[in-house]
N, C-alpha and C positions, 0 to 999 in steps of 0.2 A: 616409037614414042610411047606405046602402050607399055612395053617393058619398063621404061624408065619411070612412068607414073606409078606402075604396080610396085616397083622397087621402093619409090619414095613413100608409097602408103605403108608397105611393110617395115621400113626403117623407122617411120613415125610411130608406129604401134609398138615397137621394141621396148622403149622405156615403160609402157604400161605393163607388158608381160614381165619384165624384170622386177618392177616394183610389186606387182602381185605375188610372184614367186617368193620374195623376200619378206613380205608383209608378216606381222605376227599373227598367230591363229587366234581367233576371238573366242572367248569364253562366255558362255550364258549360265545363269544360275536361278535357283528357286529356294524358298525357305518355307517349310510347312511346320506349324506348331498348333498344338491344341489350345482352343481359346472357348471357355464355357462349353457349349454343346455343339461347337462346330470347329472346323479348321481355319486358321489364319494363314494365307498363302501370299507370298510376294515373289517377284521374279524381275529378272533384268540382265543386263550384260555386265561383265567384270573385267577388271584389270588384274591378272594373276602373275605373280613372280615366283619362281622356284630356282634359287641360286643356291649352289652348295647345299648345305642342310637347311636353308632358311626358306621359309613360306610365307608370303604376304599376299593380301587379296583385298581390293575394294569393290564392293558389289553394289552397283549403281541400280536405282529403282526404275522400273520401266514406265512408272506414271509420270516422271519428270526426267529432264536431261541433266539435272545438276544436282540431285540428292543422292549421297552415298548412303544407303540404308545400313549396311553392314561393313565392318571393317575386321579382318581376320589376320592374325600373325601367330606364327609358330614355327614347327620343324617339320622336315621330311626325313625320315629314315628308313631306308629298304622299301620305299613305296608307301609306308605308313605315314599319314599326315596327322598331326596333332596341333590344333590352334586354340587360341583365345579369341571369342566372338564378342565383339562390341556392336550393340544395336545403337546406332548413332541417334541423337536427339531424343532419347528416352532416359527414364530412370531405372530401366531394368539392368541389373547387375551384369557384369561380363560373365561369360561361362565357357567351359572347355568342350570341344568336340573332337572326335578323331575318327579316321576311316582310312581305307586303302585305295590308292590310286591305281585304276585299271586302264589298260590300253587294249582295244579291240581293233584288230585290223581285218580287212577284207580287200577282195581284188578292186583296186580303184580308190581305195582311201581307207579311213577308219575314224575312231573317236577315242578320245580320253574322258573318263568318267570318275568322278570323285563324290562319294556320298559320306558326309560327315554327320555324326549323331552323338547325342548324350543319352539315347535311351528314351527321350521324351519328344524331342523334335528332330528335324533333319535339315541340313544344308546340302543341296546337290549342285554340283559344277560339271559342266561338260564342254568340250570343244571338238570340232570336226578336224580331221587330219587329211589333208588333199592326198591324192595319188603321188606316189613316189617318196612320201615322208612316212608312210606306214607300210610294213612289209608282212603280209600274212605269214604266220608261223614263227615269227620272230618276236 
């Protein structure tokens, strides 16, 4: 009976393991810009899409669950990302930033990092890569 119940527990957990292995990797972001004599810093989670040569991202503010602080749209060419940034719900003009997408792998995982800058401010994005999806030395 113990074997049957153990088997049932393992079978019931299988969908959770499968869903977790196929879940998209979560992105986090920050934006730092000079403001008077201090820095203005925002952060949160992001929905990022890189398909073909297109790059889009919606950067959600940490202070609320339903405010997209920034919208990014642009291109990816040979790891170089160039985007137009819109700061939502402001009168700030859209601006362009660019940067190189980097992937760092280590034993047991890794991270993708993207710093976008126009020389005045910076938008940083990153996501953790679980073991098996990032191979050191490649």
